[in-house]
C-alpha positions as CSV (number, residue, x, y, z in Angstrom):
1,M,83.5,119.3,141.0
2,K,80.3,120.1,138.9
3,T,81.5,123.5,138.0
4,F,84.6,122.1,136.2
5,R,82.8,119.5,134.1
6,P,81.8,121.8,131.2
7,L,85.3,123.1,131.0
8,F,86.7,119.6,131.1
9,F,84.6,118.3,128.4
10,T,85.2,121.4,126.3
11,C,88.9,120.7,126.5
12,L,88.3,117.1,125.5
13,A,86.3,118.2,122.5
14,F,88.9,120.7,121.5
15,G,91.6,118.0,121.7
16,A,89.6,115.6,119.6
17,M,89.2,118.4,117.0
18,C,92.9,119.0,116.9
19,L,93.6,115.3,116.5
20,T,91.1,115.0,113.7
21,D,92.5,118.0,111.9
22,A,96.0,116.6,112.2
23,A,95.0,113.3,110.9
24,S,93.2,114.8,107.9
25,A,96.0,117.2,107.0
26,P,97.8,116.4,103.7
27,A,101.2,114.7,103.9
28,Q,102.7,117.4,101.8
29,S,102.3,119.9,104.7
30,S,104.8,117.9,106.8
31,S,108.1,119.3,107.9
32,T,111.2,119.6,105.8
33,S,112.8,116.9,108.0
34,V,110.2,114.4,106.8
35,S,110.8,115.3,103.1
36,S,114.5,114.7,103.7
37,E,113.9,111.1,104.3
38,L,112.3,110.6,100.9
39,P,114.4,109.3,98.0
40,T,115.4,112.3,95.8
41,S,114.6,112.6,92.1
42,R,118.3,112.6,91.3
43,M,118.8,109.3,93.3
44,L,115.9,107.6,91.5
45,S,116.5,108.9,88.0
46,H,119.9,107.4,88.0
47,L,118.2,104.0,88.1
48,G,115.4,104.9,85.8
49,L,112.8,105.3,88.6
50,E,110.6,108.0,89.8
51,R,108.5,108.8,92.8
52,A,104.8,108.2,92.1
53,W,103.5,109.6,95.4
54,W,104.2,109.8,99.1
55,S,102.0,110.3,102.2
56,Q,101.7,109.8,105.9
57,A,99.7,107.1,107.8
58,T,98.0,107.8,111.0
59,V,100.1,106.6,113.9
60,N,101.2,107.8,117.3
61,P,105.0,107.9,116.9
62,K,105.6,108.0,120.6
63,R,104.1,104.6,121.2
64,D,103.0,103.0,117.9
65,K,104.7,101.9,114.7
66,V,103.6,100.6,111.4
67,K,103.9,96.8,111.4
68,Y,102.2,95.6,108.2
69,M,101.5,96.9,104.7
70,V,98.7,95.1,102.7
71,L,97.9,95.7,99.0
72,D,95.1,94.9,96.7
73,E,94.7,96.2,93.1
74,E,93.2,99.5,94.2
75,N,94.2,100.3,97.8
76,V,97.2,99.9,100.1
77,Y,96.7,99.6,103.8
78,L,99.1,100.4,106.6
79,Q,98.5,98.7,110.0
80,G,99.9,100.1,113.2
81,T,100.7,98.2,116.4
82,G,98.2,100.4,118.2
83,G,95.3,99.1,116.1
84,T,95.2,101.9,113.5
85,V,94.5,101.2,109.9
86,T,95.2,103.8,107.2
87,A,94.1,103.3,103.5
88,F,95.6,105.0,100.5
89,D,94.7,104.9,96.8
90,A,97.4,102.6,95.4
91,E,98.0,104.7,92.3
92,S,97.4,108.3,93.4
93,G,98.4,108.1,97.0
94,K,95.3,109.9,98.2
95,R,94.6,109.0,101.8
96,L,91.1,107.5,101.8
97,W,90.5,106.9,105.5
98,S,92.0,106.0,108.9
99,V,90.4,104.1,111.7
100,Q,91.3,102.9,115.2
101,L,90.3,99.3,116.0
102,G,89.9,97.6,119.4
103,N,92.3,98.2,122.3
104,R,95.8,99.4,121.9
105,D,98.7,97.0,122.2
106,E,96.6,94.0,121.2
107,P,98.2,91.4,118.9
108,I,97.5,92.2,115.2
109,Y,97.9,90.2,112.0
110,P,98.0,91.3,108.3
111,G,94.6,91.9,107.0
112,V,92.9,90.8,103.8
113,S,90.5,92.4,101.3
114,N,87.8,91.2,99.0
115,E,85.7,93.1,96.5
116,K,84.0,95.3,99.1
117,H,85.7,94.9,102.5
118,F,88.9,94.9,104.4
119,L,89.1,92.3,107.2
120,T,91.7,92.4,110.0
121,V,92.2,90.9,113.4
122,N,93.0,92.9,116.6
123,G,93.3,90.8,119.7
124,M,90.3,88.5,120.0
125,A,88.2,90.3,117.5
126,L,87.7,90.3,113.7
127,Y,86.8,93.6,112.1
128,C,85.2,94.3,108.8
129,I,85.8,97.7,107.2
130,E,84.3,99.1,103.9
131,R,87.3,99.4,101.6
132,F,86.6,102.8,100.2
133,S,84.7,104.6,103.0
134,G,86.5,103.3,106.0
135,K,83.3,102.6,107.9
136,V,83.6,99.8,110.4
137,L,80.6,97.6,109.7
138,W,80.9,94.9,112.3
139,E,83.0,93.2,114.9
140,L,83.1,89.4,115.4
141,K,84.3,87.8,118.6
142,L,86.7,85.0,118.0
143,P,86.5,81.6,119.9
144,A,90.2,81.3,120.4
145,M,93.4,83.4,120.2
146,P,94.4,83.6,116.5
147,S,97.8,82.6,115.3
148,V,97.6,84.0,111.7
149,G,95.6,86.6,109.8
150,P,92.2,86.0,108.2
151,S,91.4,84.7,104.8
152,V,88.2,85.0,102.8
153,D,86.4,83.5,99.8
154,D,83.0,84.1,98.4
155,E,81.1,82.4,101.2
156,H,83.4,82.0,104.3
157,I,86.0,83.7,106.5
158,Y,88.7,81.4,107.9
159,I,90.8,82.0,111.0
160,G,93.7,79.8,112.3
161,A,94.3,79.7,116.1
162,L,97.0,78.9,118.6
163,D,95.0,75.9,119.8
164,G,95.5,74.1,116.4
165,S,92.0,74.9,115.2
166,I,90.9,76.4,111.9
167,Y,87.5,78.2,112.2
168,S,85.1,78.9,109.3
169,F,82.5,81.7,109.6
170,E,79.7,82.0,107.2
171,L,79.5,85.4,105.5
172,R,75.8,85.2,104.8
173,K,75.1,84.6,108.5
174,I,77.4,87.3,109.6
175,N,75.5,89.8,107.3
176,E,72.2,88.6,108.9
177,L,73.5,89.2,112.4
178,Y,74.9,92.6,111.4
179,L,71.6,93.8,109.9
180,K,69.8,92.6,113.1
181,R,72.4,94.4,115.2
182,M,73.3,91.2,117.0
183,L,77.1,91.6,116.7
184,P,79.4,91.0,118.4
185,Q,77.3,89.5,121.1
186,W,76.0,86.7,119.0
187,S,79.2,86.0,117.0
188,Y,79.0,82.2,117.7
189,E,75.9,82.0,115.6
190,A,78.0,82.7,112.5
191,L,80.5,79.8,113.1
192,R,80.1,77.2,110.4
193,W,82.6,74.6,111.5
194,R,85.9,74.0,113.4
195,Y,88.7,71.7,112.4
196,Q,91.2,70.6,115.0
197,S,94.8,69.8,114.3
198,S,97.5,68.7,116.7
199,K,99.5,72.0,116.8
200,E,99.0,75.7,116.2
201,I,98.0,76.8,112.7
202,T,101.1,78.5,111.1
203,T,99.7,79.6,107.7
204,R,96.8,81.7,106.6
205,A,94.2,79.5,105.0
206,S,94.0,79.2,101.2
207,S,90.6,78.6,99.6
208,I,89.5,77.9,96.1
209,G,85.8,77.6,97.0
210,E,85.6,73.8,97.4
211,L,88.7,73.2,99.4
212,V,90.5,75.0,102.2
213,Q,94.3,74.4,102.7
214,F,96.4,75.3,105.7
215,A,99.5,74.1,107.6
216,N,100.4,73.6,111.2
217,G,103.5,73.5,113.4
218,N,104.1,69.8,112.8
219,G,104.9,70.3,109.1
220,H,101.5,69.0,108.0
221,L,99.4,70.5,105.3
222,F,95.7,69.9,105.4
223,A,93.0,70.2,102.7
224,V,89.4,70.1,104.0
225,S,86.1,70.7,102.3
226,A,84.9,74.2,102.6
227,K,81.3,73.3,103.5
228,E,81.7,70.6,106.2
229,S,85.5,70.5,107.0
230,K,85.9,66.9,106.0
231,L,89.5,66.0,105.4
232,Q,90.2,65.5,101.7
233,W,93.9,65.0,101.8
234,Q,96.9,65.6,104.0
235,F,100.6,66.3,103.0
236,E,103.6,65.9,105.3
237,A,106.8,67.8,104.6
238,Q,110.0,65.7,104.5
239,P,110.0,64.1,108.0
240,Y,113.8,64.0,108.6
241,P,114.2,66.5,110.1
242,R,110.6,67.2,110.8
243,S,110.1,71.0,110.6
244,P,107.1,73.3,110.7
245,I,105.7,75.1,107.6
246,T,105.7,78.7,108.7
247,A,106.1,80.4,105.3
248,P,102.8,81.6,103.8
249,I,101.5,79.3,101.0
250,A,101.8,80.7,97.5
251,T,99.2,79.6,94.8
252,T,98.7,79.4,91.0
253,D,95.5,78.5,89.2
254,D,96.1,74.7,89.9
255,S,99.1,74.5,92.3
256,L,100.1,75.1,95.8
257,I,103.7,76.2,96.5
258,V,104.7,75.2,100.0
259,A,108.0,76.1,101.6
260,S,109.2,74.4,104.8
261,E,111.9,75.0,107.4
262,N,113.5,71.6,106.4
263,F,115.0,73.4,103.3
264,Y,112.4,72.0,100.8
265,V,110.0,73.7,98.5
266,Y,107.1,71.6,97.2
267,C,104.7,72.1,94.3
268,L,101.4,70.3,94.9
269,D,98.4,69.7,92.8
270,R,95.8,72.0,94.4
271,K,92.9,69.7,94.3
272,K,94.5,66.2,94.9
273,G,97.6,67.1,97.0
274,E,99.9,65.1,94.7
275,E,103.5,66.3,94.6
276,R,104.5,67.7,91.2
277,W,108.1,68.6,92.1
278,S,110.3,69.5,95.0
279,F,113.4,71.7,95.3
280,V,116.1,71.7,98.0
281,S,117.4,75.2,98.9
282,G,120.0,74.1,101.5
283,F,118.6,76.6,104.1
284,P,115.4,77.0,106.2
285,I,112.6,78.9,104.4
286,R,110.4,81.1,106.6
287,K,109.4,83.7,104.0
288,A,106.6,83.4,101.5
289,P,107.4,82.1,98.1
290,I,106.4,84.6,95.4
291,V,104.9,83.8,92.1
292,I,105.1,86.4,89.4
293,E,103.8,85.2,86.0
294,Q,105.9,82.1,85.1
295,D,108.6,82.7,87.7
296,L,108.8,81.4,91.3
297,Y,111.1,83.2,93.8
298,I,112.1,81.8,97.2
299,M,114.2,83.4,99.9
300,P,115.8,81.0,102.3
301,D,117.4,82.3,105.5
302,R,121.0,83.3,104.6
303,G,120.5,81.6,101.3
304,G,119.9,84.5,98.9
305,L,117.3,84.7,96.2
306,F,116.4,81.7,94.0
307,N,114.5,82.1,90.7
308,L,112.7,78.8,89.7
309,V,110.5,77.9,86.8
310,V,107.1,77.6,88.5
311,R,105.9,74.7,86.4
312,T,108.9,72.5,86.7
313,G,111.0,73.7,89.7
314,E,114.1,74.1,87.5
315,E,116.5,76.7,88.9
316,K,117.1,79.6,86.5
317,W,119.5,81.6,88.7
318,K,120.6,82.4,92.3
319,R,121.6,85.8,93.7
320,P,123.4,85.7,97.1
321,G,122.9,88.5,99.6
322,I,119.2,89.2,98.8
323,T,116.9,88.7,101.8
324,D,113.5,89.8,100.3
325,L,111.8,90.2,96.9
326,L,109.7,93.3,96.9
327,G,108.3,93.3,93.4
328,A,109.0,93.2,89.7
329,T,108.6,95.1,86.5
330,K,108.7,93.5,83.0
331,S,112.5,93.5,83.0
332,R,113.7,94.2,86.6
333,L,113.2,93.1,90.2
334,F,113.2,95.0,93.5
335,G,114.8,93.4,96.4
336,S,116.3,94.0,99.8
337,D,119.9,93.0,100.7
338,V,121.5,92.1,104.1
339,T,122.3,95.7,104.9
340,G,118.8,96.9,104.3
341,N,119.4,98.6,100.9
342,I,116.9,98.3,98.0
343,V,118.6,96.4,95.2
344,L,117.6,96.4,91.5
345,L,118.2,93.2,89.6
346,Q,117.9,92.1,86.0
347,R,114.9,89.9,86.0
348,S,116.3,87.4,83.3
349,T,119.6,86.8,85.0
350,G,119.5,88.2,88.6
351,R,122.5,90.5,87.7
352,P,122.6,93.6,90.1
353,L,121.8,96.9,88.4
354,G,122.1,99.3,91.3
355,T,121.1,100.1,94.9
356,L,119.1,102.6,96.8
357,P,120.1,103.5,100.4
358,L,116.6,103.5,101.9
359,R,117.2,101.7,105.2
360,P,114.8,104.0,107.2
361,F,112.0,102.5,105.0
362,S,112.1,99.2,106.8
363,V,108.3,98.3,106.3
364,R,108.4,96.7,102.9
365,L,105.6,95.1,100.9
366,Q,106.2,91.9,98.9
367,N,104.2,93.0,95.9
368,D,103.2,90.1,93.6
369,R,100.3,92.0,92.1
370,T,101.6,95.0,90.3
371,D,104.9,96.6,89.2
372,R,104.9,99.2,91.9
373,L,107.4,99.4,94.9
374,Y,105.8,100.4,98.2
375,L,107.9,101.3,101.2
376,A,107.2,102.8,104.6
377,T,108.9,103.9,107.8
378,P,107.8,102.6,111.2
379,S,106.5,106.2,111.9
380,G,104.1,105.9,108.9
381,L,105.8,107.8,106.1
382,V,104.9,105.8,102.9
383,V,106.2,106.1,99.4
384,C,105.4,104.5,96.1
385,L,108.1,104.2,93.4
386,R,107.8,103.2,89.7
387,E,109.7,103.1,86.6
388,Q,110.0,106.3,84.7
389,G,107.1,106.9,82.3
390,S,105.1,103.9,83.8
391,E,101.9,105.9,84.4
392,F,99.7,102.9,84.4
393,A,100.5,99.9,86.6
394,H,101.2,96.5,85.1
395,Y,99.1,93.8,86.7
396,H,101.0,90.5,87.4
397,K,98.6,88.3,89.4
398,Y,95.2,89.3,88.1
399,P,95.7,91.0,84.7
400,E,91.9,90.9,84.1
401,R,91.5,93.4,87.0
402,A,93.6,96.1,85.2
403,P,91.6,99.2,84.4
404,I,90.8,99.7,80.8
405,V,93.1,102.4,79.4
406,P,91.3,104.3,76.6
407,D,93.0,104.2,73.3
408,V,93.5,107.7,72.0
409,E,93.5,107.9,68.3
410,P,95.8,110.4,66.7
411,D,94.2,113.5,65.4
412,E,93.2,113.3,61.7
413,P,95.1,115.8,59.6
414,T,93.1,118.9,58.7
415,P,92.0,118.7,55.1
416,P,93.5,121.3,52.9
417,V,91.3,124.4,52.2
418,P,90.4,124.3,48.5
419,M,91.8,127.2,46.5
420,P,89.1,129.4,44.8
421,D,88.6,128.5,41.2
422,A,90.1,131.3,39.0
423,A,87.6,130.6,36.2
424,A,84.7,131.0,38.5
425,N,85.9,134.4,39.7
426,Q,86.1,135.8,36.2
């Protein structure tokens, strides 16, 4: 057996080199069959759109598929069911990195990013990745099976669990343990507090620094203090019939938008929990409300797309047949219909403007941040679409984060060359 060991490990090394080379190869070297899945220039130009870029995420198509797509203002992340995460530059499409996390086939949840890091859950572990290098910095063991993805503020990371608990981990302590190389073995040292509710946590925690808000399967919304988990207020969705709050919570500067499976949408004061207005959709709501500037969009099951005024809850228009809102430009909306097509709508009225038959791109990002449309196939082919001539993204959610576009002054006209003085030549 010893005589075969060098050959065996040589084969392993060669296989690893092949996989690495395949993962780092540019997407443009893919086969013609892949290119045929992409929307054509003719198809897009008919609707005033163009393809900004396309690329390929790292997945094993024989056993894995892309499940989640996450966006911040600079990167877009594709998460595969096998634990892979691939990051792209959101504007250029350049593939930045790809990593494999944890064991394959573990439960995964959508990740979240802050200024420097991307955080995601794989099984019973929380991973921290440098946003631009892809370096896995640390792994944190979780005390219970998570039920939702992580959330983060300046000081803490929050994880909701199936046992009804919300856990707060202190970032400063995590960094200390990381520098001392004590992770993941000493993960419990970073736990700041635990708040126990009566049923599983159903929404990712929302934090504004002082308060942390989250909902559970009983239709209760809790607000606890970020430092010591003391209950500050509690809101109960309309009790008859009592239904869970499963749709992610949307936020504005001073409000929480909470949608329930009992057909209601509530707007609450973010600090006090007081109800500002409510709206009855007539159908259960399980998808996240989306706030884009002064507009609120909700997508009840089988109920179409509603456009409300975010400050008052007044209905502006309704469009039947739309199942998801995928993004917005200054004048148009991107949506999905019941057949899986991409639908363009007039933003002011909801009037349909055209459709794109892109059903293979079934992984679709609800983009409330910019005016780009991001779509992916389960096999990892990802494409970014934009309006023609829109070279610089328009930022909806955080306009202050938009890069400064240099103002190019027009060239000054060349002054005329003076004619020689005839008298001086004589």
